N, C-alpha and C positions, 0 to 999 in steps of 0.2 A: 504494500500500500504506500502511496506517495506520502512524503513528510515535507512540511514547509517550515523553514527556520528563518525568522526575521532577525535583523541586526541593524545597528546604526542609530538607534534612538539616543536621546540624551537631553541635557538641560542647556538651552541656549537663550540668547537675548533676542528681543524683537529686531527684525531685520537681518538676522543671521541665516545661515543655510545648514542643512543637514542632508545626508544621503542615506536613505534606508535601503536595505537589501533583503531580498526574499530568495533563499536558496531552496531549490527543489531537489529532494533526495529520493533515491530509489527508482525514479522514473525520469524519462526525458522531458525537458521543459517543453519541447515542441508538441507534446500531447495535450497541453492545457491552455485554456484562456486563464489569465491571471488578473486578479483585481486587488486593489488596496482599499481598505475600509478603515474607519477610525471611530472610536467611542470615547466621548468625554464623560466625566462623572455626572451621573444623573440623566444622561441623554441616551438616545437610541444609537445603535451602530449605523454609520452612514457611509455611503459610497464616496470614494475619493477619486480613484482613477482605475481604468481597466485597459487591457491590451489583448488583442487576439493572438491565436497560436503563431501566426506568422509575423506578428508585429505590424501588419499593414494598417490595421484600424485601431484607434486609440480614443478613449473618452475620458472626460474630466468632469468633476462637479464644478458648478459655476463658481463656488467659493474659492477654488484653487486654480482655476484656469488662468494661464499666464504666469503663474508662480511655480507650479509643480510640473515635473516632467517624468513620465513613466517610460522605461526602456527595457529591452530584453538583451541579455548577454548569453547567447546560446553556448558559447565555449565554456562558461562557468555555470551553466544551468541556473542562472540567477536573473531575477527581475529587480531593477532598481527604481526607486522613487526619489528623484532629486527635488528637494524642497528649498526654494529660495524665498527671500523676503518674508520670513516667518513672522506670524502675528500671535499674540497671546491666545486668540481664539482657535489657533491650530493645536493647542495643547490637548492631547488625547493619547490613548493607547492605539497604536496603528497595527492593523492585522493584514496579512496577505492571505489570499484565498485562491483556490484552483478549481477549474471546472473542465470536464472532459468533452463537453459538447462541441461538435464541429460546426461553429457558427461564424458568420462573417463579421459580426459586430461584437464589441465587448459586452460582457454581462455587467449589469448595473445593480441588480438586486441580490440580497443575501440568499434568497432561496435558490438562486441559480448555481450557487457554489457548493461543491461537495466536500472540499477539504479546506481546513483552516490552520494557520499557524497559531502560536501561543501569544503573539503580540509583542510590541516593543514600545516603551513609553517615550513620548516626546513632550517636553515641557518648555514652553516659551515664556520667558519673563518679560515684563514691560519695562 
């Protein structure tokens, strides 16, 4: 069974950058659509960004568009989330998720994903 391992979280100041990584273990990255979600305290888990199997199509939440970039590194079986111009409202636990469906568009909803990582904390101070 596939395993997802997130890394790269931390404590930063507003305006700083972070790069999160989601490593796919035991299976090839090319078998999955990958998404990033986040969950702030007291709030529901929300979609951040998603990428298709080939990397051809990408989607972002409006709140991160223009600041975050999702990308695939097939050689390392890893998906990255580059986060620039971070804001205090970006503070959350960030999760990556994998979905095996062969679809041409990224998955945006929680129910579309079959596998989840444990999450990595991102804290942005003002």
